[in-house]
MITIVO-512072 format. One record per residue: residue number from 1; chain; x, y, z of N, C-alpha, C in turn; residue in one letter. Coordinates in pm, whole numbers, plus 50000, padded with zeros to 5 digits. Layout:
N
REC  seq  mol    n_u    n_v    n_w   ca_u   ca_v   ca_w    c_u    c_v    c_w  type
REC  NUM    A      X      Y      Z      X      Y      Z      X      Y      Z     A
...
***
This chain:
324
REC  seq  mol    n_u    n_v    n_w   ca_u   ca_v   ca_w    c_u    c_v    c_w  type
REC    1    A  50916  49163  51530  50778  49131  51491  50712  49257  51437     M
REC    2    A  50654  49250  51319  50591  49368  51260  50463  49403  51333     L
REC    3    A  50431  49532  51336  50313  49580  51406  50207  49621  51304     Q
REC    4    A  50076  49623  51342  49971  49668  51252  49975  49819  51246     P
REC    5    A  49936  49887  51138  49905  49829  51010  50018  49862  50914     K
REC    6    A  50060  49773  50828  50172  49799  50739  50122  49853  50606     K
REC    7    A  50187  49957  50561  50155  50013  50431  50284  50026  50352     L
REC    8    A  50300  49952  50243  50424  49952  50170  50400  49940  50021     L
REC    9    A  50510  49960  49941  50501  49955  49796  50590  49843  49742     L
REC   10    A  50530  49748  49659  50615  49646  49596  50543  49540  49512     F
REC   11    A  50606  49413  49497  50560  49307  49406  50515  49177  49475     F
REC   12    A  50449  49083  49396  50389  48965  49459  50396  48834  49379     L
REC   13    A  50373  48716  49446  50368  48584  49383  50294  48482  49467     L
REC   14    A  50281  48353  49418  50200  48256  49493  50274  48126  49526     I
REC   15    A  50273  48086  49652  50343  47965  49697  50269  47843  49643     V
REC   16    A  50346  47745  49597  50286  47631  49528  50189  47554  49615     L
REC   17    A  50210  47557  49746  50122  47481  49835  49991  47552  49862     S
REC   18    A  49972  47672  49805  49848  47746  49824  49762  47731  49699     Y
REC   19    A  49628  47747  49715  49537  47730  49601  49573  47824  49487     P
REC   20    A  49563  47772  49364  49594  47855  49247  49482  47954  49224     A
REC   21    A  49514  48062  49151  49416  48164  49118  49309  48105  49027     L
REC   22    A  49185  48134  49056  49077  48084  48971  49090  48138  48830     A
REC   23    A  49046  48060  48730  49063  48102  48592  48937  48159  48531     T
REC   24    A  48828  48164  48605  48705  48221  48552  48706  48371  48578     D
REC   25    A  48747  48449  48478  48758  48593  48494  48656  48666  48407     F
REC   26    A  48537  48608  48387  48435  48677  48308  48393  48803  48382     S
REC   27    A  48348  48903  48307  48320  49033  48366  48203  49099  48297     I
REC   28    A  48126  49177  48371  48023  49259  48312  48028  49396  48375     K
REC   29    A  47979  49495  48303  47983  49633  48351  47844  49675  48394     I
REC   30    A  47833  49732  48512  47707  49784  48563  47731  49925  48611     S
REC   31    A  47693  50024  48530  47724  50163  48563  47874  50182  48559     G
REC   32    A  47930  50232  48669  48074  50248  48680  48140  50130  48750     N
REC   33    A  48061  50033  48793  48114  49919  48866  48142  49802  48773     D
REC   34    A  48248  49731  48801  48280  49609  48730  48248  49492  48821     S
REC   35    A  48170  49395  48774  48136  49278  48853  48210  49160  48792     V
REC   36    A  48307  49107  48862  48396  49007  48807  48381  48873  48876     L
REC   37    A  48407  48767  48800  48419  48633  48855  48567  48598  48856     K
REC   38    A  48605  48508  48944  48744  48469  48951  48819  48542  49060     G
REC   39    A  48759  48648  49115  48815  48714  49232  48704  48724  49336     I
REC   40    A  48740  48741  49461  48642  48743  49568  48563  48873  49567     T
REC   41    A  48454  48875  49644  48373  48996  49652  48455  49113  49707     Q
REC   42    A  48536  49087  49809  48619  49194  49865  48720  49246  49763     D
REC   43    A  48780  49155  49687  48875  49197  49584  48805  49278  49476     E
REC   44    A  48682  49238  49443  48602  49311  49345  48573  49454  49393     N
REC   45    A  48539  49466  49521  48511  49598  49577  48635  49686  49573     I
REC   46    A  48748  49630  49612  48872  49707  49611  48910  49749  49470     L
REC   47    A  48893  49660  49374  48920  49692  49233  48838  49813  49189     F
REC   48    A  48709  49813  49223  48622  49924  49184  48656  50053  49259     N
REC   49    A  48694  50043  49384  48728  50163  49462  48852  50232  49405     M
REC   50    A  48950  50153  49364  49071  50211  49306  49037  50283  49175     I
REC   51    A  48955  50221  49092  48918  50286  48966  48826  50405  48988     N
REC   52    A  48744  50402  49094  48664  50519  49129  48754  50638  49161     D
REC   53    A  48861  50612  49239  48955  50718  49272  49013  50781  49146     M
REC   54    A  49047  50699  49050  49104  50751  48925  49000  50830  48846     R
REC   55    A  48879  50779  48835  48777  50850  48760  48741  50983  48824     R
REC   56    A  48740  50985  48958  48712  51111  49028  48822  51214  49005     Q
REC   57    A  48939  51168  48965  49049  51257  48933  49068  51271  48782     N
REC   58    A  48957  51247  48708  48954  51264  48562  49056  51176  48491     K
REC   59    A  49073  51054  48540  49165  50959  48478  49087  50835  48434     M
REC   60    A  49144  50760  48340  49078  50639  48293  49091  50527  48396     T
REC   61    A  48997  50435  48391  49005  50318  48478  49109  50222  48423     S
REC   62    A  49158  50133  48509  49262  50038  48471  49200  49899  48459     I
REC   63    A  49223  49829  48349  49165  49695  48332  49222  49595  48433     P
REC   64    A  49139  49499  48470  49184  49393  48559  49286  49305  48489     L
REC   65    A  49390  49265  48561  49493  49176  48507  49493  49045  48584     S
REC   66    A  49453  48935  48520  49460  48805  48588  49602  48771  48633     P
REC   67    A  49701  48809  48551  49840  48781  48588  49879  48852  48717     D
REC   68    A  49846  48982  48727  49884  49058  48847  49803  49015  48968     L
REC   69    A  49678  48969  48946  49601  48913  49058  49671  48789  49113     C
REC   70    A  49724  48707  49024  49793  48586  49066  49920  48622  49143     K
REC   71    A  49991  48725  49096  50113  48768  49164  50078  48818  49305     V
REC   72    A  49969  48894  49316  49927  48946  49446  49897  48832  49543     A
REC   73    A  49820  48734  49496  49784  48622  49583  49905  48537  49619     R
REC   74    A  49998  48528  49525  50119  48452  49551  50202  48516  49662     T
REC   75    A  50214  48649  49655  50294  48717  49757  50229  48706  49894     H
REC   76    A  50097  48718  49897  50026  48703  50024  50053  48565  50083     I
REC   77    A  50044  48463  49998  50069  48326  50045  50211  48312  50097     A
REC   78    A  50307  48374  50030  50447  48367  50072  50466  48437  50207     D
REC   79    A  50401  48553  50223  50412  48628  50348  50348  48552  50465     L
REC   80    A  50239  48481  50437  50168  48407  50542  50244  48280  50582     I
REC   81    A  50289  48204  50482  50350  48074  50513  50499  48083  50548     K
REC   82    A  50576  48156  50467  50721  48156  50484  50773  48278  50559     W
REC   83    A  50695  48384  50568  50723  48502  50649  50865  48557  50634     R
REC   84    A  50904  48599  50513  51035  48661  50497  51048  48790  50576     P
REC   85    A  50934  48852  50610  50935  48977  50686  50980  48958  50831     Q
REC   86    A  50988  48834  50877  51031  48808  51015  51182  48790  51027     D
REC   87    A  51252  48802  50915  51397  48781  50918  51472  48912  50892     R
REC   88    A  51422  49019  50948  51486  49148  50931  51459  49213  50797     G
REC   89    A  51358  49165  50727  51324  49218  50595  51188  49287  50602     C
REC   90    A  51161  49372  50505  51031  49439  50498  50930  49346  50431     S
REC   91    A  50803  49388  50426  50700  49308  50362  50716  49305  50210     M
REC   92    A  50804  49387  50157  50827  49385  50014  50927  49277  49976     H
REC   93    A  50952  49186  50067  51052  49082  50046  50986  48951  50006     S
REC   94    A  51069  48863  49950  51022  48731  49904  51113  48622  49961     W
REC   95    A  51053  48513  50000  51132  48403  50054  51199  48327  49939     S
REC   96    A  51280  48230  49975  51343  48144  49874  51269  48014  49858     G
REC   97    A  51141  48011  49892  51065  47885  49893  50975  47867  49773     S
REC   98    A  50995  47947  49668  50913  47934  49549  50998  47944  49424     G
REC   99    A  50931  47938  49308  51002  47946  49180  51018  48092  49139     K
REC  100    A  51092  48165  49218  51119  48306  49194  51249  48342  49262     W
REC  101    A  51299  48460  49233  51423  48507  49295  51393  48562  49434     T
REC  102    A  51457  48508  49536  51435  48558  49672  51504  48692  49688     S
REC  103    A  51451  48775  49775  51515  48904  49802  51466  48959  49936     C
REC  104    A  51555  49031  50003  51524  49093  50132  51535  49244  50118     C
REC  105    A  51423  49312  50135  51424  49457  50128  51417  49515  50268     N
REC  106    A  51499  49616  50294  51503  49675  50427  51470  49823  50429     T
REC  107    A  51497  49896  50319  51477  50040  50321  51402  50089  50198     K
REC  108    A  51474  50103  50086  51419  50168  49969  51308  50084  49908     D
REC  109    A  51194  50149  49874  51080  50078  49817  51067  50105  49668     V
REC  110    A  51159  50177  49609  51151  50209  49468  51269  50147  49391     F
REC  111    A  51243  50107  49266  51348  50069  49173  51424  49943  49205     G
REC  112    A  51370  49855  49283  51441  49731  49315  51407  49627  49209     I
REC  113    A  51508  49590  49131  51485  49504  49016  51426  49369  49055     Q
REC  114    A  51469  49316  49168  51417  49187  49212  51266  49191  49224     C
REC  115    A  51214  49304  49273  51071  49317  49291  50999  49342  49158     M
REC  116    A  51055  49432  49078  50991  49469  48952  50974  49349  48859     K
REC  117    A  51059  49252  48873  51056  49138  48782  50963  49026  48826     S
REC  118    A  50904  49038  48946  50823  48928  48997  50707  48889  48905     K
REC  119    A  50633  48984  48846  50524  48943  48756  50575  48859  48639     P
REC  120    A  50693  48890  48586  50749  48811  48476  50789  48672  48525     R
REC  121    A  50851  48666  48643  50897  48538  48696  50781  48442  48723     E
REC  122    A  50672  48498  48773  50562  48413  48821  50460  48380  48714     I
REC  123    A  50427  48477  48629  50319  48456  48531  50360  48478  48386     T
REC  124    A  50477  48537  48364  50514  48571  48227  50460  48705  48183     G
REC  125    A  50405  48782  48277  50358  48917  48244  50473  48995  48179     Y
REC  126    A  50448  49062  48066  50558  49121  47988  50618  49251  48042     P
REC  127    A  50551  49316  48138  50601  49445  48186  50653  49441  48328     G
REC  128    A  50672  49561  48384  50713  49575  48524  50589  49593  48611     D
REC  129    A  50598  49549  48735  50487  49564  48828  50530  49637  48954     G
REC  130    A  50435  49711  49014  50462  49789  49134  50349  49763  49233     Y
REC  131    A  50385  49755  49362  50293  49700  49461  50267  49793  49579     E
REC  132    A  50143  49792  49625  50104  49852  49753  50059  49739  49845     L
REC  133    A  50103  49744  49971  50065  49640  50067  49999  49703  50189     I
REC  134    A  49887  49646  50229  49819  49683  50353  49821  49559  50442     Y
REC  135    A  49850  49579  50571  49849  49465  50663  49792  49506  50798     W
REC  136    A  49711  49418  50856  49657  49438  50989  49645  49305  51059     G
REC  137    A  49637  49307  51190  49629  49181  51265  49495  49112  51245     E
REC  138    A  49390  49189  51214  49260  49131  51186  49242  49115  51036     E
REC  139    A  49134  49053  50993  49108  49031  50851  49102  49165  50777     K
REC  140    A  49175  49175  50669  49179  49298  50590  49046  49319  50518     A
REC  141    A  49003  49442  50508  48883  49477  50433  48921  49575  50323     T
REC  142    A  48848  49576  50211  48880  49670  50103  48866  49815  50148     P
REC  143    A  48769  49842  50236  48747  49980  50281  48866  50033  50360     A
REC  144    A  48919  49951  50452  49033  49995  50533  49157  50014  50448     E
REC  145    A  49184  49920  50358  49301  49933  50272  49291  50057  50185     A
REC  146    A  49174  50077  50126  49153  50193  50039  49171  50323  50115     Y
REC  147    A  49113  50333  50235  49122  50458  50311  49265  50491  50350     E
REC  148    A  49342  50391  50390  49481  50417  50427  49563  50460  50306     L
REC  149    A  49543  50394  50193  49616  50433  50072  49573  50574  50028     W
REC  150    A  49447  50605  50046  49397  50736  50007  49455  50846  50095     K
REC  151    A  49481  50817  50221  49528  50917  50316  49678  50946  50304     Q
REC  152    A  49751  50859  50238  49897  50875  50231  49938  50917  50090     V
REC  153    A  50010  51027  50080  50048  51082  49951  50125  50982  49866     D
REC  154    A  50216  50906  49928  50298  50812  49850  50212  50711  49777     A
REC  155    A  50099  50671  49836  50011  50573  49774  49926  50635  49665     S
REC  156    A  49862  50749  49695  49778  50814  49594  49862  50863  49476     T
REC  157    A  49985  50905  49504  50073  50947  49394  50097  50832  49298     D
REC  158    A  50115  50714  49353  50139  50596  49270  50015  50561  49189     M
REC  159    A  49899  50556  49253  49775  50520  49185  49738  50621  49077     I
REC  160    A  49763  50749  49105  49724  50858  49013  49840  50907  48927     L
REC  161    A  49953  50836  48930  50069  50871  48847  50117  51014  48869     S
REC  162    A  50137  51049  48996  50184  51183  49030  50322  51175  49095     R
REC  163    A  50384  51293  49112  50513  51305  49180  50615  51206  49121     A
REC  164    A  50670  51116  49204  50770  51020  49156  50717  50930  49046     K
REC  165    A  50584  50918  49040  50523  50827  48943  50472  50901  48820     W
REC  166    A  50502  51028  48807  50458  51105  48691  50521  51046  48565     K
REC  167    A  50440  51024  48465  50489  50964  48342  50458  50816  48332     G
REC  168    A  50421  50753  48445  50381  50612  48441  50235  50603  48397     Y
REC  169    A  50209  50523  48298  50072  50502  48250  50033  50358  48283     E
REC  170    A  49949  50343  48384  49912  50209  48429  49814  50145  48332     W
REC  171    A  49846  50024  48290  49765  49954  48190  49712  49820  48240     K
REC  172    A  49744  49786  48364  49696  49660  48422  49691  49673  48573     A
REC  173    A  49588  49613  48634  49569  49623  48778  49535  49485  48834     L
REC  174    A  49605  49448  48940  49576  49322  49006  49549  49344  49154     G
REC  175    A  49460  49264  49212  49426  49277  49354  49429  49139  49421     V
REC  176    A  49456  49141  49549  49451  49018  49627  49422  49052  49773     G
REC  177    A  49330  48980  49835  49297  49000  49977  49285  48864  50043     I
REC  178    A  49358  48846  50151  49349  48721  50227  49404  48746  50367     N
REC  179    A  49335  48690  50466  49379  48705  50604  49392  48854  50636     D
REC  180    A  49505  48899  50688  49520  49041  50722  49581  49124  50611     G
REC  181    A  49598  49066  50493  49667  49135  50384  49572  49179  50272     Y
REC  182    A  49599  49299  50220  49536  49346  50097  49649  49400  50011     A
REC  183    A  49658  49350  49888  49768  49389  49801  49716  49437  49667     I
REC  184    A  49777  49545  49620  49741  49604  49492  49865  49605  49403     L
REC  185    A  49848  49560  49279  49957  49563  49182  49920  49650  49064     W
REC  186    A  50013  49735  49022  49994  49819  48904  50101  49783  48803     L
REC  187    A  50059  49760  48678  50151  49721  48573  50157  49823  48462     G
REC  188    A  50273  49835  48397  50292  49935  48292  50269  49881  48151     D
REC  189    A  50222  49756  48142  50201  49692  48012  50066  49623  48009     T
REC  190    A  49999  49627  47893  49871  49559  47878  49887  49410  47902     V
REC  191    A  49796  49353  47979  49800  49209  48006  49730  49135  47892     N
REC  192    A  49809  49081  47801  49754  49005  47690  49714  48867  47739     Q
REC  193    A  49584  48847  47760  49536  48721  47816  49502  48624  47704     V
REC  194    A  49558  48504  47711  49530  48403  47609  49425  48305  47661     T
REC  195    A  49351  48247  47567  49243  48156  47604  49295  48028  47670     K
REC  196    A  49416  47985  47632  49468  47863  47693  49510  47885  47837     D
REC  197    A  49547  48010  47871  49590  48041  48007  49471  48074  48097     K
REC  198    A  49377  48153  48046  49257  48190  48121  49137  48171  48026     Y
REC  199    A  49085  48049  48014  48983  48016  47914  48856  48100  47924     P
REC  200    A  48816  48140  48043  48688  48208  48060  48701  48360  48073     D
REC  201    A  48821  48412  48053  48841  48556  48072  48783  48636  47956     Y
REC  202    A  48705  48739  47989  48654  48834  47891  48712  48969  47926     I
REC  203    A  48788  49033  47836  48851  49161  47869  48750  49264  47916     P
REC  204    A  48793  49345  48009  48707  49449  48065  48682  49559  47963     E
REC  205    A  48562  49614  47963  48532  49731  47882  48605  49849  47943     V
REC  206    A  48699  49907  47868  48782  50015  47923  48701  50142  47934     H
REC  207    A  48691  50197  48054  48611  50315  48078  48696  50440  48080     Q
REC  208    A  48648  50545  48018  48720  50672  48017  48688  50750  48143     T
REC  209    A  48767  50854  48167  48749  50935  48287  48613  51003  48284     A
REC  210    A  48545  51003  48395  48415  51067  48404  48429  51212  48446     A
REC  211    A  48340  51298  48393  48345  51439  48430  48294  51460  48571     K
REC  212    A  48196  51383  48610  48140  51398  48745  48098  51261  48794     D
REC  213    A  48192  51185  48841  48167  51046  48880  48132  51035  49027     T
REC  214    A  48025  50963  49054  47988  50938  49193  48062  50816  49243     K
REC  215    A  48094  50810  49374  48167  50694  49429  48090  50565  49408     P
REC  216    A  48163  50456  49399  48103  50324  49385  48009  50294  49500     T
REC  217    A  47892  50236  49470  47799  50196  49574  47844  50063  49630     K
REC  218    A  47873  50062  49759  47923  49942  49825  47815  49882  49914     L
REC  219    A  47831  49757  49953  47740  49701  50053  47741  49790  50176     P
REC  220    A  47630  49790  50250  47615  49884  50361  47731  49877  50459     V
REC  221    A  47772  49756  50497  47877  49746  50597  48009  49801  50546     Q
REC  222    A  48040  49776  50418  48166  49828  50364  48158  49978  50347     A
REC  223    A  48042  50029  50305  48024  50171  50284  48044  50249  50412     K
REC  224    A  47993  50194  50522  48008  50262  50650  48153  50263  50695     E
REC  225    A  48224  50154  50672  48362  50145  50720  48456  50232  50638     S
REC  226    A  48411  50276  50519  48495  50362  50436  48515  50498  50501     V
REC  227    A  48416  50545  50577  48425  50677  50638  48538  50680  50739     E
REC  228    A  48640  50762  50717  48753  50766  50811  48713  50827  50942     P
REC  229    A  48771  50774  51050  48741  50831  51181  48802  50969  51194     K
REC  230    A  48915  50988  51128  48978  51120  51131  49078  51128  51017     K
REC  231    A  49076  51238  50944  49169  51256  50834  49311  51267  50888     E
REC  232    A  49403  51187  50835  49543  51194  50875  49608  51309  50803     V
REC  233    A  49684  51390  50874  49752  51504  50814  49858  51454  50717     N
REC  234    A  49833  51472  50587  49922  51418  50486  50061  51478  50495     K
REC  235    A  50070  51606  50528  50198  51673  50526  50292  51623  50634     K
REC  236    A  50238  51560  50738  50323  51517  50847  50347  51367  50849     E
REC  237    A  50289  51292  50753  50307  51148  50753  50420  51110  50660     V
REC  238    A  50526  51044  50708  50636  51003  50622  50585  50915  50508     P
REC  239    A  50655  50917  50394  50610  50845  50276  50602  50696  50298     A
REC  240    A  50684  50642  50387  50685  50496  50405  50651  50456  50547     N
REC  241    A  50551  50531  50605  50517  50505  50744  50413  50396  50760     E
REC  242    A  50369  50381  50883  50268  50283  50919  50156  50357  50990     V
REC  243    A  50030  50322  50962  49917  50393  51023  49821  50291  51083     I
REC  244    A  49762  50322  51194  49662  50234  51255  49522  50278  51218     T
REC  245    A  49429  50184  51212  49289  50214  51184  49203  50167  51301     K
REC  246    A  49262  50146  51415  49189  50103  51532  49119  50223  51596     Q
REC  247    A  49014  50199  51680  48949  50311  51748  49051  50394  51823     P
REC  248    A  49043  50525  51811  49143  50614  51869  49090  50685  51992     L
REC  249    A  49178  50705  52090  49144  50777  52211  49219  50910  52211     K
REC  250    A  49146  51020  52205  49207  51151  52199  49193  51221  52334     R
REC  251    A  49305  51264  52388  49306  51325  52521  49324  51476  52516     S
REC  252    A  49338  51531  52395  49364  51675  52384  49512  51704  52373     G
REC  253    A  49595  51604  52402  49740  51621  52390  49783  51593  52247     A
REC  254    A  49908  51628  52217  49967  51601  52087  50078  51500  52106     K
REC  255    A  50086  51403  52018  50187  51298  52028  50281  51307  51908     Y
REC  256    A  50410  51325  51937  50510  51342  51833  50597  51218  51822     Y
REC  257    A  50624  51174  51700  50714  51062  51675  50853  51123  51656     V
REC  258    A  50939  51107  51757  51069  51175  51762  51182  51078  51730     V
REC  259    A  51274  51124  51644  51387  51038  51605  51521  51088  51656     V
REC  260    A  51521  51204  51724  51646  51256  51776  51624  51378  51863     G
REC  261    A  51714  51400  51959  51705  51516  52048  51845  51578  52063     S
REC  262    A  51852  51712  52056  51981  51780  52059  51975  51901  52153     F
REC  263    A  52091  51941  52199  52100  52053  52292  52112  52187  52220     K
REC  264    A  52154  52186  52095  52169  52311  52021  52087  52308  51894     T
REC  265    A  52042  52427  51851  51964  52437  51728  52048  52399  51607     A
REC  266    A  52176  52432  51612  52264  52402  51499  52275  52251  51476     Q
REC  267    A  52296  52177  51583  52306  52031  51571  52174  51970  51523     A
REC  268    A  52064  52024  51576  51933  51973  51536  51906  52001  51388     A
REC  269    A  51943  52120  51341  51921  52155  51200  52004  52067  51108     N
REC  270    A  52126  52036  51149  52212  51950  51068  52150  51811  51054     T
REC  271    A  52101  51757  51167  52039  51625  51164  51906  51628  51088     E
REC  272    A  51832  51737  51100  51703  51750  51031  51721  51738  50881     L
REC  273    A  51824  51801  50827  51849  51793  50684  51880  51650  50640     Q
REC  274    A  51950  51575  50726  51979  51436  50695  51851  51353  50691     K
REC  275    A  51765  51375  50792  51639  51300  50799  51552  51331  50678     V
REC  276    A  51543  51458  50642  51464  51495  50524  51521  51432  50398     K
REC  277    A  51653  51429  50390  51718  51371  50273  51699  51222  50260     G
REC  278    A  51664  51156  50370  51642  51011  50369  51497  50975  50338     E
REC  279    A  51419  51074  50297  51281  51045  50255  51173  51088  50350     G
REC  280    A  51202  51184  50440  51103  51231  50535  51096  51384  50528     Y
REC  281    A  51049  51438  50415  51049  51583  50393  50960  51662  50487     P
REC  282    A  50864  51596  50551  50773  51667  50642  50828  51675  50785     A
REC  283    A  50948  51626  50808  51007  51632  50942  51028  51776  50987     S
REC  284    A  51027  51795  51117  51040  51931  51170  51104  51928  51308     F
REC  285    A  51146  52046  51355  51209  52057  51487  51105  52103  51589     I
REC  286    A  51097  52032  51698  51009  52066  51809  51095  52120  51923     L
REC  287    A  51085  52249  51947  51171  52311  52048  51097  52327  52180     Q
REC  288    A  51165  52291  52288  51109  52305  52422  51223  52326  52520     E
REC  289    A  51229  52445  52577  51337  52483  52668  51473  52461  52599     E
REC  290    A  51557  52375  52655  51691  52358  52598  51702  52237  52506     S
REC  291    A  51588  52174  52475  51589  52057  52388  51535  52090  52250     N
REC  292    A  51599  52037  52148  51554  52053  52010  51531  51912  51955     F
REC  293    A  51404  51872  51949  51370  51736  51906  51329  51736  51759     R
REC  294    A  51368  51629  51688  51331  51614  51548  51215  51515  51539     I
REC  295    A  51102  51562  51490  50982  51479  51477  50952  51452  51330     A
REC  296    A  50916  51328  51299  50881  51293  51162  50730  51296  51140     V
REC  297    A  50653  51300  51248  50507  51304  51238  50447  51341  51372     A
REC  298    A  50323  51388  51370  50252  51418  51495  50107  51374  51481     S
REC  299    A  50048  51332  51592  49911  51281  51590  49835  51328  51714     F
REC  300    A  49702  51324  51705  49618  51357  51819  49591  51235  51906     D
REC  301    A  49618  51116  51853  49593  50992  51927  49723  50915  51944     A
REC  302    A  49747  50866  52063  49871  50796  52093  49883  50666  52013     V
REC  303    A  49767  50600  51982  49772  50474  51908  49838  50493  51772     E
REC  304    A  49803  50603  51706  49863  50629  51574  50013  50650  51585     Q
REC  305    A  50052  50730  51684  50194  50760  51701  50274  50634  51732     A
REC  306    A  50220  50547  51817  50291  50425  51855  50311  50332  51735     V
REC  307    A  50207  50319  51651  50220  50232  51535  50321  50286  51435     V
REC  308    A  50323  50418  51416  50423  50478  51328  50563  50456  51385     V
REC  309    A  50576  50474  51516  50705  50450  51581  50752  50307  51559     K
REC  310    A  50663  50210  51578  50700  50071  51561  50741  50040  51418     N
REC  311    A  50676  50106  51323  50707  50082  51183  50840  50140  51140     G
REC  312    A  50892  50236  51217  51017  50303  51178  51135  50270  51269     L
REC  313    A  51115  50180  51365  51222  50157  51463  51345  50090  51404     K
REC  314    A  51330  50018  51291  51448  49962  51227  51529  50072  51161     E
REC  315    A  51461  50173  51109  51528  50286  51045  51590  50378  51147     K
REC  316    A  51516  50402  51258  51562  50491  51365  51556  50415  51498     F
REC  317    A  51663  50344  51535  51663  50260  51655  51624  50333  51784     P
REC  318    A  51654  50464  51793  51623  50536  51917  51492  50612  51913     G
REC  319    A  51404  50578  51820  51278  50650  51802  51188  50635  51924     I
REC  320    A  51111  50740  51957  51016  50731  52068  50900  50828  52045     W
REC  321    A  50797  50813  52127  50679  50900  52119  50685  51001  52232     V
REC  322    A  50675  51130  52197  50682  51238  52295  50544  51303  52306     Y
REC  323    A  50492  51310  52427  50360  51369  52452  50376  51514  52497     K
REC  324    A  50296  51600  52435  50299  51741  52473  50158  51796  52482     K
***
C-alpha cells in the first residue's frame, strides 16, 4: 500500500467511465495570471503557480494544453478506479482497462516509451509528454503540490529545463487535480487545438519572462498554505523520494533514512558508490563506533523520515529510520 505523499515523474490518461474533460477552454489574461474556463479553480491556481516559477527564473510561461489536461485527468481516473499502483507498480503506471497501452513501472522514471506516448494514444497530441505526480491521503491542493515540487531538485529541474532536462523546451502544459492527486504534464510540442475538438478554446497569450515578477496572488487560504513549514534540505533528498506535508514534531534529534549498515569503512564505501550510482548522489556514510551506516536522507522530524522510508522500501527492502 502506498504511503502519503507520493512525488513522481510521468504520463496520464482518462478512464472511459469517468467524466470527460470540459471543452470550454476560453481564457483571459489579468496581469500575470491566466483565468481559464474548462479547468477547476484549483487547477487554474496550479497552472499559474508553475508559470510564476518560470517567470521568476527569467523563463517564458507555458501555454495551457487541453490535450495534456485531458491526459492528466485520465491518469488520475485510472489511478483512482483501477489502481495499477497496488500491483507492485509505481504511480507512473497504467492499467489495462482503457484504450491505451498498459505498463508497470517499478524503478526508472525517465525515458520509458510507454509513458512518453500516452498523450498521443489518448488525445492525438503530436509530441512527447512528461509527468509530475503529487499524492496525499487527503484532498490535494495546488499549494501543497507546488511546494513539494519546488523543494525537490528533480521536479524544479524538469519544470525549469535544467540538469537532465537541459535542452528541453516546454511548449505545452496540462494540469489535473482530483481527490488526493495533483498531476502536471509538460509537452515538447505546441498543442494545435482545432475548433471541432475544442470549440470554445481561445489560445493563451504567450507571456515572456519578466525581469522582476511578483508571485501570483492567490486566495487567502491557498496563499497561507503555500508557506512551507520548513525548507527541506535539497542536497539530502533523493531525486525520486517521498515527502510528507503533515504537521511535524521536532524533538531536537536527527532522523536518518538508512539503507545499509557495515562493520568496516571499506565495505560501506563500496556499497555507498553503488547507492549513489543508482540515483542517490546525496547519500552519505554515518559513522558511529564500529558501525558504518549508509543514509540517503536526514530530517529533523520523524514523520518526514518515515514517509521517505516507506516510499523507498521496494527499492531497499531493509531500509529503516535511525534516530540520533
